Steps between C-alpha positions, in 0.01 A plus 500: 500500500324466837705273734355189665654254746371201684590231745321158551593260778436159340448322834221737594674706767341840533675789309584813698556727205849595620664318213301683230541835673878448497485407127297808421749720683758397244273641220413828682598697184219340310233597761362804302139493613415259786630202693310231689555157664234234552524175689269201439583193706818343370549777234598857506496757212638839434429745233649836380263680276598693185178624340494524121124448430200667651372165629822432690482831685177390671607144585671396815745205488554240622129447412302258726174338395271528806298192413776249436792662677710465185770746462655640176807717416496617141759700312414603146221608274205299352418582134184298467306644794174529295504130418547423873217729610739729693275805525674751725675246717879479522695240309583289824131456583422411143774232480401361847146456380629342173706259710202406713321417168774325299746392768846400373414562134423876577794635316379364171219755530719802586657748248748752619823539690485336842650298775273398798462267789173365661500340840211258584498460883248216506698285256839627623614551140675791321445565137744730305502592134687720248384646174548322173800703377663570839468875522444482867763302707438259782783347708490243772691299758383172638598265776323210673337735749477845332426656163585864435410693179544855365488704190850637582773252584678760718227431762609133529865595512445755781271279704791304645288199470703344224860418466620738223750337268580532124322256279800388302300339222322828429824697539648280228209578267550877550878473453422313178253771382265211435201491739298184490349446849148647539461398863829578667664824618851601585429406859495148620165432664322791325282365217278673261154376384531482125265701283170336417526272797305450820618361833295308760646458850357262753638369838673206322538599136600782264379467139566725200318474170487692174153644425577664159701328224584707190597189304142366521320801354275473197592661168361839414357463143356782286434529135701816425766737628239756572313269732827413687567876526150580632526226757842636621358856519215389718724311743764775509244773554354305796845428646628858474170623656539256789854609561399867507261445786665723761407695811768760427578716200686531276552153355847472350611298190861395476569585132813343357429589129426150397188356354369357827528798729381729218186284462440520868524881487268518197235278652522677843454840345209371283333370811554829674365696213194288476433546868539129565766574766593814693771711342772613511763274345861593519796327326832441668820407304868447535739653239855419413652812337847351497398165369342518155428121486282532809355838458140488395413877494376512134238239582416663829449830317270333258271349770499818701423714195215267393324517841618838650536340845698635794843323453792462748846394386807409699861439404586134583809451708629205704835633620474536878647204663397615844131516378526154358647361829223674692240358266629142557517557872133613508382217295717224626510376145717522186475842340232569242606496134661832411205602287268454797738686737485794258117517538529620856445875407173406324355333808613794707330746261173300499488494874581868519187576301294281738453243229512130612469308169758458220407298188755319292539303181649201668377179347443620145824348370417173677151461353515671161869523395498176312752215516785376282357153553276575197798354298446155664122520439556562130744207472285262708210569254724473190441872405851572373393787280338663810822436695706679236264793475497531891881497511522779243242707686665442838832639386333848494370472861787623708343459842465119490866401503512364148819301417578188312574320819150584638350382180669160548409484862135573439475306176670169571559464873128474590463203265771301672361233735570566873685171539761613237533840667567337839758268352688774301480775772848448640653524156295807411612664816863445429439657151368814671126442450267627772440295799672382816695707759670805351887514519516772776310266739735269698443148379502352849236748609290423193516139565401547865180685418436289185508823295478315169166343598372830644576676177297271291141621433259374744193571285426357155789600271395743218484324162232720346403867491198440733709291746766783499226756591370283784859447630554876515211547740596211734881532492678605817604839354135602498423495875852618575440818297152560634600443854779759454247749364269431799773571746615809313156639493446431870820695581357814341126459541424434136323192375609359163219362286549301173201497266673242271508254788126484545428126497228529242733680262784256569266215416420680170870541423570139558202375303542695179695368201860611465405692188312744724808546714757527218406556133764589249728773638230597767524361850204567722290492190149474670594764754610752232200432290259543791671816620569651161314818555644544858861475412718763340615401152869475594416275805260280296771439238788421744696181444763569754520600877739681721815310584592539875799268495741783516325637802547169679865499408544846655329382809743207517785754473354670814526167692845437364629846587392439858697168520188277510685237280811499723528291809146370450329299780346280237853412391609426854197281547603300192206601294670681213840500329605860578766518229252380239258772616770775476607385162143500383474862612816595322371335184172691534694830528713430195208395280284791625778747423504396139120454486525117436150382571631189672559712807131450579568127576680597821295792636216318686724223639719761635211703639369195679837389634536861639146484624565186701808659653319807614208289632739289699657808660161646582314189623782321672735772619 
């Protein structure tokens, strides 16, 4: 939530600080508490403080170590301060001490949400790192003589130090509604440091390495369901407590009515009642009175009734095209997903009460929702009876996308050797199977940016439940969504925190057997069992979740009514087949009118096509 920027002259020329001052000026709206620029030889750093913990209020950044001259800028929150011997020092000073102790392996020893950079003037090296899940963003631009970095890409765009052009490969991924790249952005020359990676810059070299690998974690093995539940409860309590560490009250919890956010509310209030954290806790929710499939009020009522907390509810609407255009113009990015745009009143309400922290249930689905790849696991081990029982149970779990096609995809396809998949891919695509460039993308454009290759997974393909869970935490959609939340929070002065994304809890989620994630008709089995006494009965027993597809369709209607899909620049550039896009919209409208569920196949592709169009008009007018 704080903003940091930096500039390093790789040939050793002295930095004046003018570049970083100009970059900070582009982020003036984020400078809630303090702003400072520091120069150190060939490097200059700028920092805009947003205080969300007591320790950060007493710390001045950029922080300079008097003995070594090393400089650090740190955005985030450390959750293992006691292990690091932090005392009353701010997080930046603690991380700099840790870097001086462990060097480039320092991030292996840090738990929390963070992005930071350390400049060593004696070695003329810059070390940057980002947290394991990617909650805090870090963007950079590099040339032979200069390296720029920031937590907000708008600083790079506004610096006038780079040639701002669309990154057509990334544009193609957005237009396809299939993000795959974890290190690129919509702007050519603006890169992102991937989650769980560190970067080392010297005069002659730039190297990037992964410091945390979720595929290499050990199994978590206990003897009983109760032991797994106790382990979860311990980790979850510690994570929620860490996320509630705040210098301002109240602490808000975004309550959707699902199991995950309801568990956060229950644990947060338990901690407050026990005196482990400072009360009060408030809940904030969106309601959809005109959309029964999305409206969660019965579950919200159950949670609020159980805990008797101050609750705040807002009617979700995304129907103001002028507000959407202004949002895109401020962010210089594609618009947030409609559900996230609708959360604006919540952040405004938290800020109006002087709160600065909003907890969420983000990550609960990823870690504990279970995976349909359990079918492949049963077949691989010859457990056909277990496969049949699982299939019968899954038909009763409506929130996991059960269908016979999904059963086939997750039972047999993972067992097919990759060589055979590669050989048959062209035929499969002609038959309508997933993969390759979608039909609304111009074929010559797709070929030019090698879209087919871009859309293939760059990580190990999921062929088991555990691999699927790992993939969900490293897939490009994860940092995309988290960066969106970071920028949205910065706009309103509210920091989003996600207890389910605590690295220790993520490691537990990956390491447990699938039977603890999905048992019979119960997804999130270990979570439910651990939180049994802290969840209302109706929430504990839920096997469904709110369906917001209709809300996205109505948001697409707002774009269409404003003419976004007519005379598109992306069509003029040869990126999309405009007639295909407009036919896709007409088909969505016809199916939505008769409540044919297939309308959902079109809504997000149309939203992203419209989003790219609005972005082009805002960023390259």
